[in-house]
C-alpha positions in Angstrom: 0.0 0.0 0.0 1.6 3.2 -1.2 -0.2 5.3 1.5 0.7 3.0 4.4 4.4 3.1 3.3 4.5 7.0 2.9 2.7 7.7 6.2 4.7 5.1 8.0 8.0 6.4 6.7 7.1 9.9 7.8 6.5 8.6 11.4 9.6 6.3 11.4 12.1 8.9 10.2 10.8 11.7 12.5 10.9 9.3 15.4 14.5 8.5 14.7 15.4 12.2 14.5 13.6 13.0 17.8 15.4 10.0 19.4 18.7 11.6 18.6 18.0 14.2 21.3 18.4 11.5 24.0 21.1 12.7 26.3 21.3 16.1 24.5 18.1 17.8 25.2 18.2 21.3 26.9 16.6 20.0 30.2 15.6 16.5 31.5 11.9 17.1 31.2 12.3 18.0 27.6 14.4 14.9 27.0 11.5 12.8 28.4 8.9 14.7 26.3 10.8 14.3 23.1 11.4 10.6 23.8 7.6 10.1 24.4 6.8 11.8 21.1 9.4 9.7 19.3 7.8 6.5 20.8 4.3 7.6 19.8 5.6 8.1 16.2 7.4 4.8 16.3 4.2 3.0 17.3 2.4 4.6 14.4 5.2 3.6 12.0 5.0 0.0 13.2 1.3 -0.3 12.5 1.5 1.3 9.1 4.5 -0.6 7.9 3.0 -3.9 9.0 0.2 -3.2 6.5 2.9 -3.4 3.8 5.1 -6.2 5.0 7.7 -7.1 7.6 8.3 -3.9 9.7 11.8 -4.7 10.6 12.9 -5.4 7.0 11.1 -2.3 5.8 12.8 -0.2 8.4 16.3 -1.7 8.5 16.9 -3.4 5.1 15.6 -0.9 2.5 18.0 1.3 0.5 17.6 5.1 0.8 15.7 5.5 -2.5 13.0 3.0 -1.3 11.9 5.3 1.5 8.8 7.4 0.8 8.9 10.0 3.6 8.6 13.8 3.0 11.9 15.6 3.1 10.8 17.7 6.1 11.0 14.9 8.6 14.5 13.9 7.7 16.0 17.3 8.2 18.7 17.4 10.9 17.7 18.5 14.4 19.9 21.5 14.2 19.5 23.7 17.3 16.5 23.3 19.5 14.6 25.9 17.6 14.9 23.9 14.4 13.6 20.8 16.0 10.6 22.7 17.3 9.8 24.3 13.9 10.0 21.0 12.3 7.7 19.5 14.8 5.2 22.4 14.6 5.0 22.1 10.9 4.6 18.3 10.8 2.4 17.7 13.8 0.0 20.5 12.6 -0.3 18.6 9.3 -0.5 15.2 10.8 -3.3 16.1 13.2 -5.4 17.6 10.5 -4.7 14.6 8.2 -5.6 12.1 10.9 -8.8 13.9 11.9 -9.9 13.6 8.3 -8.8 10.0 8.0 -10.6 9.1 11.3 -13.8 10.6 10.1 -13.6 9.3 6.5 -14.1 5.5 7.1 -10.8 4.7 5.2 -8.6 1.7 5.9 -6.6 4.0 8.2 -9.6 5.2 10.2 -8.8 3.0 13.3 -5.2 4.0 13.5 -6.0 7.7 12.8 -8.6 7.8 15.6 -6.1 6.6 18.1 -3.1 8.5 16.7 -4.9 11.9 16.5 -5.0 12.0 20.3 -1.2 11.5 20.5 -0.6 14.0 17.7 -2.7 16.6 19.5 -0.2 16.5 22.3 2.7 16.6 19.8 1.2 19.8 18.3 0.5 21.4 21.7 4.1 20.7 22.8 5.5 22.3 19.6 3.1 25.3 19.9 4.2 25.8 23.6 7.9 26.0 22.7 7.3 28.1 19.6 5.5 30.7 21.8 8.2 30.4 24.4 11.1 30.9 22.1 9.5 33.3 19.7 8.1 35.7 22.4 11.2 35.2 24.7 14.6 36.8 24.6 15.9 38.6 21.5 18.3 35.6 20.9 15.5 33.0 21.2 13.3 35.0 18.9 16.0 35.2 16.3 16.8 31.6 16.4 13.1 30.6 16.2 12.6 32.9 13.3 15.7 31.5 11.4 14.3 28.0 12.0 10.8 28.9 10.8 12.3 30.4 7.6 14.8 27.6 6.9 12.3 24.8 7.1 9.4 26.5 5.3 10.6 25.3 1.9 10.0 21.7 2.9 6.3 22.3 3.9 4.7 22.3 0.4 5.4 18.6 -0.1 3.2 17.7 2.8 0.1 18.5 0.7 1.1 16.6 -2.5 -1.6 13.9 -2.9 -0.7 10.4 -1.8 -2.2 7.5 -3.6 -4.7 5.7 -1.3 -5.2 8.8 1.0 -8.6 10.1 0.1 -8.7 13.6 1.6 -9.2 17.2 0.2 -5.6 18.2 0.0 -6.3 21.7 -0.9 -8.6 22.1 2.2 -5.9 20.4 4.3 -3.3 22.9 3.1 -5.5 25.8 3.8 -6.4 24.7 7.3 -2.8 23.9 8.0 -1.7 27.4 6.9 -4.3 29.0 9.1 -3.3 27.0 12.1 0.5 27.6 11.7 0.0 31.2 11.0 -2.0 31.8 14.1 0.8 30.2 16.3 3.5 32.2 14.6 1.6 35.5 15.0 1.1 34.7 18.7 4.8 34.0 19.0 5.7 37.4 17.4 7.2 35.5 14.5 6.7 36.3 10.8 5.3 34.0 8.3 7.9 33.3 5.6 7.0 34.9 2.3 8.8 36.2 -0.7 12.6 35.9 -0.8 12.6 34.9 2.9 10.7 31.8 2.0 13.5 30.7 -0.3 13.3 30.2 -4.1 13.8 26.3 -3.9 11.1 24.1 -2.6 11.3 20.4 -1.7 9.0 17.9 -3.3 10.7 14.7 -4.2 10.8 12.6 -0.9 7.6 10.7 -1.9 9.5 9.6 -5.1 12.4 8.4 -3.1 14.7 11.4 -3.6 16.1 12.6 -0.3 18.4 15.3 1.0 22.1 14.6 1.9 21.6 14.2 5.6 19.2 11.4 5.1 21.8 9.0 3.8 23.9 9.4 6.9 20.8 9.1 9.2 19.7 5.9 7.5 23.2 4.4 7.8 23.2 5.1 11.5 19.6 3.8 11.9 20.2 0.6 10.2 23.9 -0.1 11.3 23.1 -2.4 14.2 20.5 -4.5 12.4 22.7 -4.9 9.4 25.7 -5.8 11.5 23.9 -8.7 13.2 21.5 -10.2 10.6 19.0 -12.6 12.0 19.7 -11.6 15.6 16.8 -11.6 18.1 16.5 -9.6 21.4 
């Protein structure tokens, strides 16, 4: 199922990125929060990938070009502001998508109905930190604005139709923009437009074309499994 693979890869890759904060988060409470979000996403990924085949093989034995995640979720953590901007963009999208899937009676309705409750927390967490950093000190505001600007070019790909996901993508995009814009405004941040939004936009992750950092991330994620084939835990 094309849709299950795409949505599952989104969750799997972002879960790994968030897991990279273990031992490096600004404070202990935030380390726990990011780990919990990562585990939620990993649980979603397991369910979705199991609809396609063996979840371990799909996660650990595929080559880079076989992954169908959007390029946004594979972007490096950067500083904490970049992680928060990435999470704000993705969780706002994922919540709106899962709400629609849960109400639409699709094959993903059961998963979506359960996952949307988790994603609501993910979005709330990202919004809290966006407000805290954007409307904080001059430095935190500047870092958050740079993160918002840098990752904006990756957001358009979120709303490219995925085969097997029957939603109104134009409506989804409009609702997402309204939601994110409201948060940025409250955080005294500026919505990226014109030259600040960047001339280049991403849009090939669903076709298996990924950014340079993704190859290094996949190599790290798959290293243990590939080093000990057939091992059980």
